[in-house]
N, C-alpha and C positions, 0 to 999 in steps of 0.2 A: 412598609411593605414586608411581607413575611420572608424569612430567610431559611434556606435549607441548611443541612449540616455542613460544617467546614470540611473540605476535602483534605485527607491526610497528606502531609508534606512528602512522604515517601512515594505516594502514588503520583503526585505532581512531578517529582523528580524522575520517576520511571517513564512517564509519558514524554517529558521533555527530552530525556535521553534518547527515546525512540525517534523523535523528530530530528535531533541532532545527528543521529547515526545515518538517517536517510540523506542528509545534506541538501534537502530541497528548500529549506528556509533561506539559506544564503543565496541560492540560485534564484529563487523567486524575488527576493529583495532587489537583486541586481536587475532582473527583468522589469520589475515595477518601476525602479528608479529610471530606467531608460525610457519608459513610456510616460511617466508622470513628472516631467521636468517643468514644474510650474512654481512660480514664487509663492510664498506663503509660509504659514507656520509649519514646522516639521511635524510629521506624523508621530504620535505618541505610542501607538500600539505596533508591536513588531509582528512579522509573519510567524515567527517561532511561537510567540505567545498564543496567537489565534489557533494555530494548528495543534498546539498542546491542549487548548480548551476543547477542541473538537474530538481529539483522541480521548480525553477524559470523559466526555459525554458518551463516546462509543463503549468504553470499558465499563461504564455504569449502566449500559443497556438502555440509554435514553436517545431520543430522536436528536439528530444533529441540526437543530434549529439555531439560527443566529441569536434569538432571544435567550436560548439556553446557554450558548457560549458567552453571552454578555453576563448572565447571572454567575457563571463559573468564574470568569475573570475578575469581576468587581464585587461579588457578594459571597463567594464560597471559598476563597483562598485566604490562608493566613498571611500576616504581614511579611513573614519570611519568604513564603512562596511568591507573593507579589513582587518582592524585591528581586528574586531569582529571575522572574519573567519580565522585569522592568515595567511592571504594570503600576500606574499611579491613578489615584482617584478612588471614589467609592460611590455607592448608590444608597440613598436614604429615602427617596420617594419616587413617584412615577416620572416626574420631570427629569430628575437626574439619571434615572434608568434609560429614558429615551435618548438623552444626550450620549450616554455610553453606547447604547445600541447603534446609534448613527456612526460612531467610530468603528465598531465591529463591521457594520454593513459596508461602509466605504472600503475598508481593507479587503473584505471578502470579494467585493466586486472587482477590486484591483487584481486580486489573485486570479479570479476567473477570466479576466481579460487576457491573461497570459495563456491559460489552458483551454479556452473556449475555441472550438473549431467550427463554430457556426456564425454566419453573418446576420442572423435574424435578430430583430430588436427584442430586448428582454422585458420591456415594460408592458405588462398585460392590460394596462388601462388605456392604451392607445386605441383610437378608432382604426378601422381597416385602412383608411387612406393614410393616416399618420404612421401606422405600422409599416406599410409598404414604403413610405418615404424614408424611414429610419433604417430599413434593412440595407445591408452592404453585401454586395456580391464578391465572394472571395475566389481568387484564382486557385488552380490546382496546387501550385507550389505553396500558397499560403495555407491551404487546408492540410496539406501533407506536413508542413512544419508544425502547425498547431497540434495535429494528431501525435506527432513525435514528442512534443512537449508534454502532452497529457499522458501518453503511455510511459514516458520517462518518470513523470511524477508518481504515477500509480505503482510502477515497478519498484522505485526507490522506497516508497512507504511500505509496500508489501515485504520487500527484502529486509528492511529494518525491523519489521514486526516479528520476524522469525529468527533474528540474530540470537545465537546461542543454542538454537535447537539443532538436533541432528539432521543434516541435510541428506536427502536421498541421492542416489547415483545420478538420476536425471532430475534437474532442477525444474520444477513446475509449481505454479501457485494457482489457487482458486479462491473465489469469493463465496463466502457462505451467507446466503440471503436469509435474513431473519423474517419469519412470518409476522405480518401485521394483522391483528384482528379487525374485522370489519363489522360495524354495528348495523347490520341490515335486517330485513324482516324475514330472512330465511329463504330457502329455495322456492321457486315459483311452483304453484300447484297445477299449472297447465303445461309443464314441460316433462321431458323424459319418458313419454308414453306410459306403458304399464308399470314402469319403475318409479313413477312420480310419488312424492310424499305429500300428505295433507298436513299443513302446518297450522296449528291452532293459534289464532290471534288471542290477545289478552282477554280472557273471559268470554270468548266467542267460540261457538262450535265451528268445525271446519266447513268451508264452503263447498258445495257440490254444484255440478252443472245445472243451470236453470234456476239457481237460487240467487 
């Protein structure tokens, strides 16, 4: 399988330092440990490693997909960076990539189980009856606690991301949404009244009423 460029060790160290400053990795590890007390092989991937991979994707202006995080952790880090994040293993073909992806997906779902304030089932392949069966009704206290955990996580990551910057007199943070291009056919020719535009299709003249 094709490999992207190796990420610079200094960039990995910078993103890992951000995650450590936030303090959320240790907190999430403890929360996950309390929820997943099951016998079996210990989890190999740490919360700090996965969060660092997601931050690396964000700084590279790439979508925060779990497949991208898998590629970062197992195919785009130097041996030194892997050792720093305690990441073991590699990907050499589609089968090994899928195995590593399952590791990432399992841990991501464990993290979201701590932060999710919804009792709705997350598997979109369920039938309507199965979906209703798997939904869990949460009480007001449970929703409030989950919202507090989510807001604490977001606040800690945002605060850590501006560490070292000059802080204003009133502390406030905002999220800057990145515009995502949509590959559509353009605006409709039948909307917006007299301000509508006629958009030419490929090699075709603009359509008019009655045509």
